[in-house]
C-alpha angles and dihedrals in degrees: 000000000000121000089227088083087074085084091057105067097190095047092043090051090051091052092049093049094051088058093055127088122301127238093259093049091050093048091049093050092048090051092049093050092049090052091051091053090051090051090055091053093053095055111140107238092192090073091066109099103179145025091247091053091048092051091047092051092047091054089047091050092048092049093046092046091052091050091049091050091050092050091047091050091049092050091047090052091051091047093048091048088063095051097083094051090051088056095055111115112258093240092056093043091051091054091048092051091047090049092052095046096046091053098043112130096227107053090182090068095054096117092042091055090047091056090048090055090050090055093062094083144338089256093055092045091053092047094050093043091052096043108087092179090070090059096045094102122113118183128164090229092069120090114256096245093051091046093050091051091049092050088054093049093047090067108179099346120128110264128231106213124194121175126179120192097225093051092049092053096046105035116001113037092158096047099110092045090051096051095037088070086069094045093132089061097052112125100171133359136190112186126182110181137167097225132024094232089072090072094053091107088066090072093063099088145352125280106219095172099043113122105161128032130178122175123178120180110200099200113101099243099124094117096044128071110268136198111280110231118202093208115210089350087284092294119119105126096179098045109128105156121050128174121172130178120184088344115122121203133173105280090222092055117136092232089073094067129084093021128156096189125034120180120171120176141174101004105130096167140035090040126153126262117263095251089048092050091048088055088053090056091047090055089062105055091164094057110145102171124035124177132165119175126176087352123146121224121177108234135175132192089236095056111124108220122181121206116266125207116227100173095171097049111125102165131032125182124179111174131155093016124128117266097248092053091046093053093044094051093047091048096051101040116090110194112162093173097048113126100171126054123171119178137159123204129184107198130065114235148097096270093088092050090053090050091048093052092089092058097060094080085060090055091048092048094049093048090051089055090049094237131130121278119195123192125172125178121176135177106201102176092056091042089237138109145122139233121213127183127178116197124185107199110206090309092291103096129008109206123200112202117194126184122179114196117205091326128145099179123072098189097105091046093049091050093050094046091050092050092049090048091053098045109028117103095195107046127202121271094188132034125198119190128190117184138167097209127034089215089068092068113047100191100210091061095042093046090050090054092046090059085074089068103078094184095052110125106162141028126193123187128187117190131174096211102029106189120224092237088051090056094042091053090062094040089217130125115255119239119233092252093055096259127141117198126173142146110265097209 
């Protein structure tokens, strides 16, 4: 068990008690000590031949009696220390045991630790034996015989399935076939496999209990057409969290609706059309996390896309997607609660700023709630980009962090700052700037924009190649690490 449980007194006490003596051991020791006391009482006095021998035996009896009393007291203390834990309601005890097992350092010893817990007492053994949920764990690291026995003991409980490619190759080549037989009992699954054909058994039947699914295919086939897998026959009514990498599915599959988390990575071909993908997003109105990375979507300038409301969306990431698709998605998504936006864009122009206009109300809303807002825009092909983060710290200070990476033009940054200045309710009180080239931050323009922030009190700039004119403009000595820091007002 992990030492971190030392910070949890109740859990740590439970762990210590399960390592103490069992009921049967205590009962046996008490019986042995009682027999020793009876043997002392039946000592034959006629065998004593002298006063010295009698005194010696009396001292021995007194010493031995004291030792027996000490051992009895010690065993009673150990026995009494177990009494409170025996009186814990079974529901609470079951949750404690589950908590300990789930956070054990060595996952491969899960079943061994479960048997150790069962050996503490008859009551614990009966509880563990009659609790199928404790056995509903299927991991590729477990030996096949132990896993088969656990699947039998878990009865109808929802299974937690974890498969790692290396373990399947070395120890458990039939793991997925073995657990796929129980597909209708899957509750959550994390599958890392070398080839997509290994997950073919998942198409055999539906998964009515499945809530969380992650599939990562390790083979580098992201830019080549792959086998389309109709997972669970398109039926997983309770699925809320879906993450796929190099795993193609029919884009009209039923498992893509009603999601709260959608993560699609490294599928550069066989993607859906833009209108079709928008319909996928519409089918999940409670989506909170949306990420596509190196994912191909067919888009056309003539596509008619209507705005979609994603009121629960907190995080949006669009990386490695063509520019037209990026602009179209940003323009049609309405996410007033979004606090994290990550986008990359490869062409200079005003189109991106127009598409981003709908996201500024989100920034204003998050600042008003004094929570963190994170925005990152990069342009990799032109080796330019900027990072902007607005953090409202408990309503005391609002910090604006700006980082310009290998950029020599400040136009996008100026436009974004001006828009934030015009729309933000809670304005920055502190600005931090990190730049590679001083030309990327012409101070007259930036200072003019900063005058729109009435609460701004301090600006700090760090530059690798701080130009002399840049320093002279501020009339402030330069620190040794290339940092300028001065009060703004």
